[in-house]
TORMARDREN-627919 format. One record per residue: residue number from 1; residue in three letters; chain; x, y, z of N, C-alpha, C in turn. Coordinates in Angstrom, 1 decimal. Example, Ala and Ser with C-alpha at 12.3 -4.5 7.8 and 13.67 -1.06 7.14 Angstrom:
2
<site nr="1" rest="ALA" kette="A" n_X="13.2" n_Y="-5.7" n_Z="7.8" ca_X="12.3" ca_Y="-4.5" ca_Z="7.8" c_X="13.2" c_Y="-3.3" c_Z="7.8"/>
<site nr="2" rest="SER" kette="A" n_X="12.8" n_Y="-2.2" n_Z="7.1" ca_X="13.7" ca_Y="-1.1" ca_Z="7.1" c_X="12.9" c_Y="0.0" c_Z="7.9"/>
***
This chain:
125
<site nr="1" rest="MET" kette="A" n_X="120.1" n_Y="24.3" n_Z="82.6" ca_X="119.3" ca_Y="24.4" ca_Z="83.8" c_X="117.9" c_Y="24.7" c_Z="83.4"/>
<site nr="2" rest="SER" kette="A" n_X="117.0" n_Y="24.1" n_Z="84.2" ca_X="115.5" ca_Y="24.3" ca_Z="84.0" c_X="114.9" c_Y="24.7" c_Z="85.3"/>
<site nr="3" rest="THR" kette="A" n_X="113.7" n_Y="25.3" n_Z="85.2" ca_X="113.0" ca_Y="25.6" ca_Z="86.4" c_X="111.7" c_Y="24.7" c_Z="86.5"/>
<site nr="4" rest="ILE" kette="A" n_X="111.6" n_Y="24.0" n_Z="87.5" ca_X="110.4" ca_Y="23.2" ca_Z="87.8" c_X="109.6" c_Y="24.0" c_Z="88.7"/>
<site nr="5" rest="ALA" kette="A" n_X="108.4" n_Y="24.4" n_Z="88.3" ca_X="107.5" ca_Y="25.3" ca_Z="89.1" c_X="106.2" c_Y="24.5" c_Z="89.5"/>
<site nr="6" rest="ILE" kette="A" n_X="105.9" n_Y="24.7" n_Z="90.8" ca_X="104.6" ca_Y="24.2" ca_Z="91.4" c_X="104.0" c_Y="25.5" c_Z="92.0"/>
<site nr="7" rest="GLU" kette="A" n_X="102.9" n_Y="26.0" n_Z="91.3" ca_X="102.3" ca_Y="27.2" ca_Z="91.7" c_X="100.9" c_Y="27.0" c_Z="92.2"/>
<site nr="8" rest="GLY" kette="A" n_X="100.5" n_Y="27.8" n_Z="93.2" ca_X="99.2" ca_Y="27.8" ca_Z="93.7" c_X="98.8" c_Y="26.7" c_Z="94.5"/>
<site nr="9" rest="MET" kette="A" n_X="99.7" n_Y="26.0" n_Z="95.2" ca_X="99.4" ca_Y="25.0" ca_Z="96.2" c_X="98.7" c_Y="25.6" c_Z="97.3"/>
<site nr="10" rest="THR" kette="A" n_X="97.5" n_Y="25.1" n_Z="97.6" ca_X="96.6" ca_Y="25.8" ca_Z="98.5" c_X="96.3" c_Y="24.8" c_Z="99.7"/>
<site nr="11" rest="PHE" kette="A" n_X="96.5" n_Y="25.4" n_Z="100.9" ca_X="96.3" ca_Y="24.5" ca_Z="102.1" c_X="95.6" c_Y="25.3" c_Z="103.2"/>
<site nr="12" rest="ARG" kette="A" n_X="94.9" n_Y="24.6" n_Z="104.1" ca_X="94.3" ca_Y="25.1" ca_Z="105.3" c_X="95.3" c_Y="24.8" c_Z="106.4"/>
<site nr="13" rest="ALA" kette="A" n_X="95.8" n_Y="25.8" n_Z="107.1" ca_X="96.8" ca_Y="25.6" ca_Z="108.2" c_X="96.6" c_Y="26.6" c_Z="109.3"/>
<site nr="14" rest="TYR" kette="A" n_X="97.4" n_Y="26.5" n_Z="110.3" ca_X="97.2" ca_Y="27.2" ca_Z="111.6" c_X="98.5" c_Y="28.0" c_Z="112.0"/>
<site nr="15" rest="HIS" kette="A" n_X="98.9" n_Y="28.9" n_Z="111.1" ca_X="100.0" ca_Y="29.7" ca_Z="111.4" c_X="99.6" c_Y="31.1" c_Z="111.8"/>
<site nr="16" rest="GLY" kette="A" n_X="100.3" n_Y="31.7" n_Z="112.7" ca_X="100.1" ca_Y="33.1" ca_Z="113.1" c_X="100.5" c_Y="33.3" c_Z="114.6"/>
<site nr="17" rest="CYS" kette="A" n_X="100.7" n_Y="34.6" n_Z="114.9" ca_X="101.0" ca_Y="35.0" ca_Z="116.2" c_X="99.8" c_Y="35.1" c_Z="117.1"/>
<site nr="18" rest="MET" kette="A" n_X="98.7" n_Y="35.4" n_Z="116.5" ca_X="97.4" ca_Y="35.6" ca_Z="117.3" c_X="96.8" c_Y="34.2" c_Z="117.6"/>
<site nr="19" rest="GLU" kette="A" n_X="96.3" n_Y="34.1" n_Z="118.9" ca_X="95.8" ca_Y="32.8" ca_Z="119.3" c_X="94.6" c_Y="32.3" c_Z="118.4"/>
<site nr="20" rest="GLU" kette="A" n_X="93.8" n_Y="33.2" n_Z="118.0" ca_X="92.7" ca_Y="32.8" ca_Z="117.1" c_X="93.1" c_Y="32.2" c_Z="115.8"/>
<site nr="21" rest="GLU" kette="A" n_X="94.3" n_Y="32.7" n_Z="115.3" ca_X="94.8" ca_Y="32.2" ca_Z="114.0" c_X="95.2" c_Y="30.7" c_Z="114.2"/>
<site nr="22" rest="GLN" kette="A" n_X="95.7" n_Y="30.4" n_Z="115.4" ca_X="96.1" ca_Y="29.0" ca_Z="115.7" c_X="94.9" c_Y="28.1" c_Z="116.0"/>
<site nr="23" rest="VAL" kette="A" n_X="93.8" n_Y="28.7" n_Z="116.2" ca_X="92.6" ca_Y="27.9" ca_Z="116.4" c_X="91.7" c_Y="27.8" c_Z="115.2"/>
<site nr="24" rest="ILE" kette="A" n_X="91.4" n_Y="28.9" n_Z="114.6" ca_X="90.5" ca_Y="29.0" ca_Z="113.4" c_X="91.3" c_Y="28.6" c_Z="112.1"/>
<site nr="25" rest="GLY" kette="A" n_X="92.5" n_Y="28.9" n_Z="112.0" ca_X="93.3" ca_Y="28.6" ca_Z="110.8" c_X="93.0" c_Y="29.6" c_Z="109.7"/>
<site nr="26" rest="ASN" kette="A" n_X="93.7" n_Y="29.4" n_Z="108.6" ca_X="93.6" ca_Y="30.3" ca_Z="107.4" c_X="94.0" c_Y="29.5" c_Z="106.2"/>
<site nr="27" rest="THR" kette="A" n_X="93.8" n_Y="30.2" n_Z="105.1" ca_X="94.2" ca_Y="29.6" ca_Z="103.8" c_X="95.6" c_Y="30.1" c_Z="103.5"/>
<site nr="28" rest="PHE" kette="A" n_X="96.5" n_Y="29.2" n_Z="103.1" ca_X="97.8" ca_Y="29.5" ca_Z="102.7" c_X="98.1" c_Y="29.0" c_Z="101.3"/>
<site nr="29" rest="VAL" kette="A" n_X="98.8" n_Y="29.8" n_Z="100.5" ca_X="99.1" ca_Y="29.5" ca_Z="99.1" c_X="100.6" c_Y="29.5" c_Z="99.0"/>
<site nr="30" rest="VAL" kette="A" n_X="101.2" n_Y="28.4" n_Z="98.4" ca_X="102.6" ca_Y="28.2" ca_Z="98.3" c_X="103.0" c_Y="28.1" c_Z="96.8"/>
<site nr="31" rest="ASP" kette="A" n_X="104.0" n_Y="28.8" n_Z="96.4" ca_X="104.6" ca_Y="28.7" ca_Z="95.1" c_X="106.0" c_Y="28.3" c_Z="95.3"/>
<site nr="32" rest="LEU" kette="A" n_X="106.4" n_Y="27.2" n_Z="94.5" ca_X="107.8" ca_Y="26.7" ca_Z="94.6" c_X="108.4" c_Y="26.6" c_Z="93.3"/>
<site nr="33" rest="TYR" kette="A" n_X="109.7" n_Y="27.1" n_Z="93.2" ca_X="110.4" ca_Y="27.1" ca_Z="92.0" c_X="111.8" c_Y="26.4" c_Z="92.2"/>
<site nr="34" rest="LEU" kette="A" n_X="112.0" n_Y="25.3" n_Z="91.5" ca_X="113.3" ca_Y="24.5" ca_Z="91.7" c_X="114.1" c_Y="24.6" c_Z="90.5"/>
<site nr="35" rest="GLU" kette="A" n_X="115.3" n_Y="25.1" n_Z="90.6" ca_X="116.2" ca_Y="25.1" ca_Z="89.4" c_X="117.1" c_Y="23.9" c_Z="89.5"/>
<site nr="36" rest="ALA" kette="A" n_X="117.1" n_Y="23.1" n_Z="88.4" ca_X="117.9" ca_Y="21.8" ca_Z="88.3" c_X="118.2" c_Y="21.5" c_Z="86.9"/>
<site nr="37" rest="ASP" kette="A" n_X="119.2" n_Y="20.7" n_Z="86.7" ca_X="119.6" ca_Y="20.2" ca_Z="85.4" c_X="118.7" c_Y="19.1" c_Z="85.0"/>
<site nr="38" rest="THR" kette="A" n_X="117.9" n_Y="19.3" n_Z="84.0" ca_X="116.9" ca_Y="18.3" ca_Z="83.5" c_X="117.3" c_Y="17.7" c_Z="82.2"/>
<site nr="39" rest="GLU" kette="A" n_X="118.6" n_Y="17.9" n_Z="81.8" ca_X="119.0" ca_Y="17.4" ca_Z="80.5" c_X="118.8" c_Y="15.9" c_Z="80.4"/>
<site nr="40" rest="LYS" kette="A" n_X="119.2" n_Y="15.2" n_Z="81.4" ca_X="119.1" ca_Y="13.7" ca_Z="81.3" c_X="117.6" c_Y="13.3" c_Z="81.2"/>
<site nr="41" rest="ALA" kette="A" n_X="116.7" n_Y="13.9" n_Z="81.9" ca_X="115.3" ca_Y="13.6" ca_Z="81.8" c_X="114.7" c_Y="14.0" c_Z="80.4"/>
<site nr="42" rest="GLU" kette="A" n_X="115.2" n_Y="15.1" n_Z="79.9" ca_X="114.8" ca_Y="15.5" ca_Z="78.6" c_X="115.1" c_Y="14.5" c_Z="77.5"/>
<site nr="43" rest="LEU" kette="A" n_X="116.1" n_Y="13.7" n_Z="77.7" ca_X="116.5" ca_Y="12.7" ca_Z="76.7" c_X="115.9" c_Y="11.3" c_Z="77.0"/>
<site nr="44" rest="SER" kette="A" n_X="115.8" n_Y="11.0" n_Z="78.3" ca_X="115.4" ca_Y="9.7" ca_Z="78.7" c_X="113.9" c_Y="9.5" c_Z="78.8"/>
<site nr="45" rest="ASP" kette="A" n_X="113.2" n_Y="10.6" n_Z="79.1" ca_X="111.7" ca_Y="10.5" ca_Z="79.4" c_X="111.4" c_Y="9.6" c_Z="80.6"/>
<site nr="46" rest="ASP" kette="A" n_X="112.3" n_Y="9.7" n_Z="81.6" ca_X="112.2" ca_Y="8.8" ca_Z="82.8" c_X="112.1" c_Y="9.7" c_Z="84.0"/>
<site nr="47" rest="LEU" kette="A" n_X="111.1" n_Y="9.5" n_Z="84.8" ca_X="110.9" ca_Y="10.3" ca_Z="86.1" c_X="112.1" c_Y="10.2" c_Z="87.0"/>
<site nr="48" rest="ASN" kette="A" n_X="112.8" n_Y="9.1" n_Z="87.0" ca_X="113.9" ca_Y="8.9" ca_Z="87.9" c_X="115.1" c_Y="9.8" c_Z="87.6"/>
<site nr="49" rest="ASP" kette="A" n_X="115.0" n_Y="10.5" n_Z="86.4" ca_X="116.1" ca_Y="11.3" ca_Z="86.0" c_X="115.8" c_Y="12.8" c_Z="86.2"/>
<site nr="50" rest="THR" kette="A" n_X="114.8" n_Y="13.1" n_Z="87.0" ca_X="114.4" ca_Y="14.5" ca_Z="87.2" c_X="113.9" c_Y="14.7" c_Z="88.6"/>
<site nr="51" rest="THR" kette="A" n_X="113.6" n_Y="15.9" n_Z="89.0" ca_X="113.0" ca_Y="16.2" ca_Z="90.3" c_X="111.5" c_Y="16.0" c_Z="90.3"/>
<site nr="52" rest="ASP" kette="A" n_X="111.1" n_Y="15.1" n_Z="91.1" ca_X="109.7" ca_Y="14.6" ca_Z="91.1" c_X="108.8" c_Y="15.7" c_Z="91.8"/>
<site nr="53" rest="TYR" kette="A" n_X="108.0" n_Y="16.4" n_Z="91.0" ca_X="107.2" ca_Y="17.5" ca_Z="91.6" c_X="106.1" c_Y="17.0" c_Z="92.5"/>
<site nr="54" rest="ALA" kette="A" n_X="105.6" n_Y="15.8" n_Z="92.3" ca_X="104.6" ca_Y="15.2" ca_Z="93.2" c_X="105.2" c_Y="15.0" c_Z="94.6"/>
<site nr="55" rest="GLU" kette="A" n_X="106.5" n_Y="14.5" n_Z="94.6" ca_X="107.1" ca_Y="14.4" ca_Z="95.9" c_X="107.4" c_Y="15.7" c_Z="96.5"/>
<site nr="56" rest="ALA" kette="A" n_X="107.8" n_Y="16.7" n_Z="95.7" ca_X="108.0" ca_Y="18.1" ca_Z="96.3" c_X="106.7" c_Y="18.6" c_Z="96.9"/>
<site nr="57" rest="TYR" kette="A" n_X="105.6" n_Y="18.4" n_Z="96.2" ca_X="104.3" ca_Y="18.8" ca_Z="96.7" c_X="104.0" c_Y="18.2" c_Z="98.1"/>
<site nr="58" rest="ASN" kette="A" n_X="104.3" n_Y="16.9" n_Z="98.2" ca_X="104.0" ca_Y="16.2" ca_Z="99.5" c_X="104.9" c_Y="16.7" c_Z="100.6"/>
<site nr="59" rest="ILE" kette="A" n_X="106.1" n_Y="17.1" n_Z="100.3" ca_X="107.0" ca_Y="17.7" ca_Z="101.3" c_X="106.4" c_Y="19.0" c_Z="101.7"/>
<site nr="60" rest="VAL" kette="A" n_X="106.0" n_Y="19.9" n_Z="100.8" ca_X="105.4" ca_Y="21.2" ca_Z="101.2" c_X="104.1" c_Y="20.9" c_Z="102.0"/>
<site nr="61" rest="LYS" kette="A" n_X="103.3" n_Y="20.0" n_Z="101.7" ca_X="102.1" ca_Y="19.7" ca_Z="102.4" c_X="102.4" c_Y="19.2" c_Z="103.9"/>
<site nr="62" rest="ARG" kette="A" n_X="103.4" n_Y="18.4" n_Z="104.0" ca_X="103.8" ca_Y="17.9" ca_Z="105.3" c_X="104.3" c_Y="19.0" c_Z="106.2"/>
<site nr="63" rest="GLU" kette="A" n_X="105.1" n_Y="19.9" n_Z="105.6" ca_X="105.7" ca_Y="21.0" ca_Z="106.4" c_X="104.7" c_Y="22.1" c_Z="106.7"/>
<site nr="64" rest="ILE" kette="A" n_X="103.8" n_Y="22.4" n_Z="105.8" ca_X="102.8" ca_Y="23.4" ca_Z="106.1" c_X="101.8" c_Y="23.0" c_Z="107.1"/>
<site nr="65" rest="GLU" kette="A" n_X="101.7" n_Y="21.7" n_Z="107.3" ca_X="100.7" ca_Y="21.3" ca_Z="108.4" c_X="101.2" c_Y="21.4" c_Z="109.8"/>
<site nr="66" rest="ILE" kette="A" n_X="102.5" n_Y="21.7" n_Z="109.9" ca_X="103.1" ca_Y="21.9" ca_Z="111.3" c_X="102.9" c_Y="23.4" c_Z="111.6"/>
<site nr="67" rest="PRO" kette="A" n_X="102.1" n_Y="23.7" n_Z="112.7" ca_X="101.9" ca_Y="25.1" ca_Z="113.0" c_X="103.1" c_Y="25.9" c_Z="113.4"/>
<site nr="68" rest="SER" kette="A" n_X="103.2" n_Y="27.1" n_Z="113.0" ca_X="104.2" ca_Y="28.1" ca_Z="113.3" c_X="103.6" c_Y="29.4" c_Z="113.5"/>
<site nr="69" rest="LYS" kette="A" n_X="104.3" n_Y="30.3" n_Z="114.2" ca_X="103.9" ca_Y="31.7" ca_Z="114.4" c_X="104.2" c_Y="32.5" c_Z="113.1"/>
<site nr="70" rest="LEU" kette="A" n_X="105.3" n_Y="32.3" n_Z="112.5" ca_X="105.8" ca_Y="33.1" ca_Z="111.4" c_X="105.8" c_Y="32.4" c_Z="110.1"/>
<site nr="71" rest="LEU" kette="A" n_X="105.5" n_Y="33.1" n_Z="109.0" ca_X="105.6" ca_Y="32.6" ca_Z="107.7" c_X="107.1" c_Y="32.3" c_Z="107.4"/>
<site nr="72" rest="GLU" kette="A" n_X="108.0" n_Y="33.1" n_Z="107.9" ca_X="109.4" ca_Y="32.9" ca_Z="107.7" c_X="109.8" c_Y="31.5" c_Z="108.2"/>
<site nr="73" rest="HIS" kette="A" n_X="109.3" n_Y="31.1" n_Z="109.3" ca_X="109.6" ca_Y="29.8" ca_Z="109.9" c_X="109.1" c_Y="28.7" c_Z="109.1"/>
<site nr="74" rest="VAL" kette="A" n_X="107.9" n_Y="28.8" n_Z="108.6" ca_X="107.2" ca_Y="27.8" ca_Z="107.8" c_X="108.1" c_Y="27.7" c_Z="106.5"/>
<site nr="75" rest="GLY" kette="A" n_X="108.4" n_Y="28.8" n_Z="105.9" ca_X="109.2" ca_Y="28.8" ca_Z="104.7" c_X="110.5" c_Y="28.2" c_Z="104.8"/>
<site nr="76" rest="ARG" kette="A" n_X="111.2" n_Y="28.5" n_Z="105.9" ca_X="112.6" ca_Y="27.9" ca_Z="106.1" c_X="112.5" c_Y="26.3" c_Z="106.3"/>
<site nr="77" rest="ARG" kette="A" n_X="111.4" n_Y="25.9" n_Z="107.0" ca_X="111.3" ca_Y="24.4" ca_Z="107.1" c_X="111.0" c_Y="23.8" c_Z="105.8"/>
<site nr="78" rest="ILE" kette="A" n_X="110.2" n_Y="24.4" n_Z="105.0" ca_X="109.9" ca_Y="23.8" ca_Z="103.6" c_X="111.1" c_Y="23.8" c_Z="102.8"/>
<site nr="79" rest="LEU" kette="A" n_X="111.8" n_Y="25.0" n_Z="102.8" ca_X="113.0" ca_Y="25.1" ca_Z="101.9" c_X="114.1" c_Y="24.0" c_Z="102.3"/>
<site nr="80" rest="ASP" kette="A" n_X="114.3" n_Y="23.8" n_Z="103.6" ca_X="115.3" ca_Y="22.9" ca_Z="104.1" c_X="114.9" c_Y="21.4" c_Z="103.8"/>
<site nr="81" rest="ALA" kette="A" n_X="113.6" n_Y="21.1" n_Z="103.9" ca_X="113.1" ca_Y="19.8" ca_Z="103.6" c_X="113.2" c_Y="19.5" c_Z="102.1"/>
<site nr="82" rest="VAL" kette="A" n_X="112.9" n_Y="20.4" n_Z="101.3" ca_X="112.9" ca_Y="20.2" ca_Z="99.9" c_X="114.4" c_Y="20.0" c_Z="99.5"/>
<site nr="83" rest="LYS" kette="A" n_X="115.3" n_Y="20.8" n_Z="99.9" ca_X="116.7" ca_Y="20.7" ca_Z="99.6" c_X="117.2" c_Y="19.3" c_Z="100.1"/>
<site nr="84" rest="GLY" kette="A" n_X="116.8" n_Y="18.9" n_Z="101.3" ca_X="117.3" ca_Y="17.6" ca_Z="101.8" c_X="116.8" c_Y="16.5" c_Z="101.0"/>
<site nr="85" rest="SER" kette="A" n_X="115.7" n_Y="16.6" n_Z="100.3" ca_X="115.2" ca_Y="15.5" ca_Z="99.5" c_X="115.6" c_Y="15.5" c_Z="98.1"/>
<site nr="86" rest="PHE" kette="A" n_X="116.1" n_Y="16.7" n_Z="97.6" ca_X="116.5" ca_Y="16.9" ca_Z="96.2" c_X="117.9" c_Y="17.5" c_Z="96.2"/>
<site nr="87" rest="PRO" kette="A" n_X="118.9" n_Y="16.8" n_Z="96.5" ca_X="120.3" ca_Y="17.4" ca_Z="96.4" c_X="120.7" c_Y="17.9" c_Z="95.1"/>
<site nr="88" rest="GLU" kette="A" n_X="120.0" n_Y="17.5" n_Z="94.0" ca_X="120.3" ca_Y="17.9" ca_Z="92.7" c_X="119.9" c_Y="19.3" c_Z="92.3"/>
<site nr="89" rest="VAL" kette="A" n_X="119.1" n_Y="19.9" n_Z="93.2" ca_X="118.5" ca_Y="21.2" ca_Z="93.0" c_X="119.6" c_Y="22.3" c_Z="93.2"/>
<site nr="90" rest="ALA" kette="A" n_X="119.8" n_Y="23.2" n_Z="92.3" ca_X="120.8" ca_Y="24.2" ca_Z="92.3" c_X="120.3" c_Y="25.5" c_Z="93.1"/>
<site nr="91" rest="SER" kette="A" n_X="119.0" n_Y="25.8" n_Z="93.0" ca_X="118.4" ca_Y="26.9" ca_Z="93.7" c_X="116.9" c_Y="26.7" c_Z="93.9"/>
<site nr="92" rest="ILE" kette="A" n_X="116.4" n_Y="27.3" n_Z="94.9" ca_X="115.0" ca_Y="27.2" ca_Z="95.3" c_X="114.5" c_Y="28.6" c_Z="95.5"/>
<site nr="93" rest="GLU" kette="A" n_X="113.3" n_Y="28.9" n_Z="95.0" ca_X="112.6" ca_Y="30.1" ca_Z="95.4" c_X="111.2" c_Y="29.6" c_Z="95.9"/>
<site nr="94" rest="LEU" kette="A" n_X="110.8" n_Y="30.1" n_Z="97.0" ca_X="109.6" ca_Y="29.7" ca_Z="97.7" c_X="108.8" c_Y="30.9" c_Z="98.2"/>
<site nr="95" rest="LYS" kette="A" n_X="107.6" n_Y="31.0" n_Z="97.8" ca_X="106.7" ca_Y="32.0" ca_Z="98.3" c_X="105.6" c_Y="31.4" c_Z="99.1"/>
<site nr="96" rest="VAL" kette="A" n_X="105.4" n_Y="31.9" n_Z="100.3" ca_X="104.3" ca_Y="31.4" ca_Z="101.2" c_X="103.4" c_Y="32.6" c_Z="101.5"/>
<site nr="97" rest="SER" kette="A" n_X="102.1" n_Y="32.5" n_Z="101.1" ca_X="101.2" ca_Y="33.6" ca_Z="101.3" c_X="100.1" c_Y="33.2" c_Z="102.2"/>
<site nr="98" rest="LYS" kette="A" n_X="99.7" n_Y="34.1" n_Z="103.1" ca_X="98.6" ca_Y="34.0" ca_Z="104.0" c_X="97.4" c_Y="34.8" c_Z="103.4"/>
<site nr="99" rest="MET" kette="A" n_X="96.3" n_Y="34.2" n_Z="103.1" ca_X="95.2" ca_Y="34.9" ca_Z="102.5" c_X="94.4" c_Y="35.6" c_Z="103.6"/>
<site nr="100" rest="ASN" kette="A" n_X="93.8" n_Y="36.7" n_Z="103.2" ca_X="93.0" ca_Y="37.5" ca_Z="104.2" c_X="93.6" c_Y="37.6" c_Z="105.5"/>
<site nr="101" rest="PRO" kette="A" n_X="94.8" n_Y="38.3" n_Z="105.6" ca_X="95.5" ca_Y="38.3" ca_Z="106.9" c_X="94.7" c_Y="39.2" c_Z="107.9"/>
<site nr="102" rest="PRO" kette="A" n_X="94.9" n_Y="38.9" n_Z="109.2" ca_X="94.2" ca_Y="39.7" ca_Z="110.2" c_X="94.9" c_Y="41.0" c_Z="110.5"/>
<site nr="103" rest="ILE" kette="A" n_X="94.8" n_Y="42.0" n_Z="109.7" ca_X="95.4" ca_Y="43.3" ca_Z="109.9" c_X="94.3" c_Y="44.3" c_Z="110.0"/>
<site nr="104" rest="ASN" kette="A" n_X="94.6" n_Y="45.5" n_Z="110.4" ca_X="93.6" ca_Y="46.5" ca_Z="110.6" c_X="93.5" c_Y="47.3" c_Z="109.2"/>
<site nr="105" rest="GLY" kette="A" n_X="92.9" n_Y="46.6" n_Z="108.2" ca_X="92.8" ca_Y="47.1" ca_Z="106.9" c_X="92.5" c_Y="46.0" c_Z="105.9"/>
<site nr="106" rest="GLN" kette="A" n_X="92.4" n_Y="46.4" n_Z="104.6" ca_X="92.1" ca_Y="45.4" ca_Z="103.6" c_X="93.4" c_Y="45.0" c_Z="102.9"/>
<site nr="107" rest="ALA" kette="A" n_X="93.6" n_Y="43.7" n_Z="102.8" ca_X="94.7" ca_Y="43.1" ca_Z="102.0" c_X="94.3" c_Y="41.7" c_Z="101.6"/>
<site nr="108" rest="ASP" kette="A" n_X="94.5" n_Y="41.4" n_Z="100.4" ca_X="94.2" ca_Y="40.0" ca_Z="99.9" c_X="95.1" c_Y="39.0" c_Z="100.5"/>
<site nr="109" rest="SER" kette="A" n_X="96.4" n_Y="39.4" n_Z="100.7" ca_X="97.3" ca_Y="38.4" ca_Z="101.3" c_X="98.5" c_Y="39.1" c_Z="101.8"/>
<site nr="110" rest="VAL" kette="A" n_X="99.3" n_Y="38.4" n_Z="102.6" ca_X="100.6" ca_Y="38.8" ca_Z="103.0" c_X="101.5" c_Y="37.6" c_Z="102.6"/>
<site nr="111" rest="SER" kette="A" n_X="102.8" n_Y="37.9" n_Z="102.3" ca_X="103.6" ca_Y="36.7" ca_Z="101.9" c_X="105.1" c_Y="37.0" c_Z="102.3"/>
<site nr="112" rest="VAL" kette="A" n_X="105.8" n_Y="35.9" n_Z="102.3" ca_X="107.3" ca_Y="36.0" ca_Z="102.4" c_X="107.8" c_Y="35.1" c_Z="101.3"/>
<site nr="113" rest="THR" kette="A" n_X="108.9" n_Y="35.6" n_Z="100.7" ca_X="109.6" ca_Y="34.8" ca_Z="99.6" c_X="111.0" c_Y="34.6" c_Z="100.1"/>
<site nr="114" rest="LEU" kette="A" n_X="111.4" n_Y="33.3" n_Z="100.1" ca_X="112.7" ca_Y="32.9" ca_Z="100.5" c_X="113.4" c_Y="32.4" c_Z="99.2"/>
<site nr="115" rest="MET" kette="A" n_X="114.7" n_Y="32.7" n_Z="99.0" ca_X="115.4" ca_Y="32.2" ca_Z="97.9" c_X="116.8" c_Y="31.7" c_Z="98.4"/>
<site nr="116" rest="GLU" kette="A" n_X="117.2" n_Y="30.6" n_Z="97.8" ca_X="118.4" ca_Y="30.0" ca_Z="98.2" c_X="119.1" c_Y="29.5" c_Z="97.0"/>
<site nr="117" rest="ASP" kette="A" n_X="120.4" n_Y="29.9" n_Z="96.8" ca_X="121.2" ca_Y="29.3" ca_Z="95.8" c_X="122.3" c_Y="28.4" c_Z="96.4"/>
<site nr="118" rest="TYR" kette="A" n_X="122.5" n_Y="27.3" n_Z="95.9" ca_X="123.5" ca_Y="26.3" ca_Z="96.4" c_X="124.7" c_Y="26.3" c_Z="95.5"/>
<site nr="119" rest="ASP" kette="A" n_X="125.8" n_Y="26.4" n_Z="96.0" ca_X="127.1" ca_Y="26.5" ca_Z="95.3" c_X="127.3" c_Y="25.4" c_Z="94.3"/>
<site nr="120" rest="GLU" kette="A" n_X="127.2" n_Y="24.2" n_Z="94.8" ca_X="127.4" ca_Y="23.0" ca_Z="93.9" c_X="126.3" c_Y="22.0" c_Z="94.2"/>
<site nr="121" rest="PRO" kette="A" n_X="125.3" n_Y="21.9" n_Z="93.3" ca_X="124.3" ca_Y="20.9" ca_Z="93.5" c_X="124.9" c_Y="19.5" c_Z="93.3"/>
<site nr="122" rest="SER" kette="A" n_X="124.4" n_Y="18.6" n_Z="94.1" ca_X="124.8" ca_Y="17.2" ca_Z="94.0" c_X="124.1" c_Y="16.6" c_Z="92.8"/>
<site nr="123" rest="ILE" kette="A" n_X="124.8" n_Y="16.0" n_Z="91.9" ca_X="124.1" ca_Y="15.4" ca_Z="90.7" c_X="124.1" c_Y="13.9" c_Z="91.1"/>
<site nr="124" rest="THR" kette="A" n_X="122.9" n_Y="13.5" n_Z="91.6" ca_X="122.7" ca_Y="12.1" ca_Z="92.0" c_X="121.8" c_Y="11.3" c_Z="91.1"/>
<site nr="125" rest="LYS" kette="A" n_X="121.2" n_Y="11.9" n_Z="90.2" ca_X="120.2" ca_Y="11.2" ca_Z="89.3" c_X="120.8" c_Y="10.9" c_Z="88.0"/>
***
């Protein structure tokens, strides 16, 4: 098993419970870790034999552009969409961070990390 990591994906989006967050927006950073068997790709040097991280990025981008109140909801949508597109993935770890959150104090970011292990990944590649 290998881990395919896409770290520091940065987006402007409109998530939050406060009305101004949904109008003004904020910067969100997403880190995605996909555990999958890459042995076939290691030998073949063929993109079709592995999990395409460019496609994974596009899935994250598409899902983060849909406004939500909670980071947990955004994260679940991303996690489900990634798993739906990559049945060969054995586990996913996803961190969604909101930069400069509107709290009564100083914090660089707030985040939620979702992790999901799948009992038997489908080997389709």
